[in-house]
C-alpha positions in Angstrom: -7.8 0.0 10.6 -5.5 2.7 9.4 -4.2 5.4 11.7 -6.3 8.2 10.1 -9.6 6.5 9.4 -12.2 9.0 10.5 -15.9 9.0 9.8 -17.6 12.4 9.2 -21.2 11.4 9.4 -23.8 13.9 10.5 -21.2 16.3 11.8 -21.2 20.1 11.4 -18.4 22.6 10.8 -19.1 26.2 11.6 -22.9 25.5 11.7 -22.8 23.9 8.2 -23.6 20.2 7.9 -20.7 18.3 6.4 -21.2 15.8 3.5 -21.1 12.3 4.8 -17.6 10.9 4.2 -14.4 9.3 5.5 -10.8 10.3 5.8 -8.6 7.5 4.7 -4.8 6.9 4.6 -4.6 3.4 3.0 -6.6 0.8 1.2 -7.8 -0.8 4.4 -9.4 2.5 5.4 -11.1 2.7 2.0 -12.5 -0.8 2.4 -13.9 0.1 5.8 -15.4 3.3 4.5 -17.1 1.4 1.6 -18.8 -0.9 4.1 -20.6 2.2 5.5 -21.5 3.9 2.2 -22.3 2.8 -1.3 -21.6 3.9 -4.8 -21.3 6.4 -6.3 -18.7 8.1 -4.2 -16.5 11.2 -4.7 -12.8 10.7 -4.0 -10.7 13.8 -3.1 -7.0 13.9 -2.4 -6.4 15.7 0.9 -5.1 19.2 0.7 -6.5 19.8 -2.8 -7.9 23.2 -3.5 -11.6 23.0 -3.7 -12.9 19.9 -5.5 -10.7 20.4 -8.6 -9.0 17.0 -8.3 -12.1 15.1 -7.1 -13.2 12.1 -9.2 -16.3 10.0 -9.0 -16.2 6.2 -8.6 -19.2 4.1 -9.6 -17.7 0.6 -9.1 -15.0 -1.2 -7.2 -12.7 -1.2 -10.2 -13.1 2.6 -10.7 -12.6 3.1 -7.0 -9.3 1.1 -6.9 -7.9 3.1 -9.9 -9.0 6.5 -8.5 -7.9 6.0 -5.0 -4.4 4.9 -6.1 -4.0 8.1 -8.1 -5.5 10.2 -5.3 -3.1 8.8 -2.6 -0.2 9.7 -5.0 -1.6 13.3 -5.5 -2.0 14.0 -1.8 1.2 15.3 -0.1 0.3 13.4 3.1 -1.1 10.3 1.2 -4.6 10.9 2.7 -7.9 11.0 0.8 -11.5 11.8 1.6 -14.3 9.6 0.3 -17.7 11.3 0.3 -21.2 10.2 -0.6 -22.8 11.7 -3.6 -26.0 12.8 -1.9 
């Protein structure tokens, strides 16, 4: 498991329920996250403004391509994977 793998399931922030998701810092983290949630998922580079750089993955092939790009876009090489509920 990567050093930053964090599940955000059923948590609240400032009284607002957070979307179920995971913070990931490598492909191992992504694999662990995907064992918990299914497709489709939203992939967001950390420290992006809003969801402007978010992309949706509907399959393992799309997820691999999108996460590679998202890790490169994030200054700390971290991403968030969220459910599409």
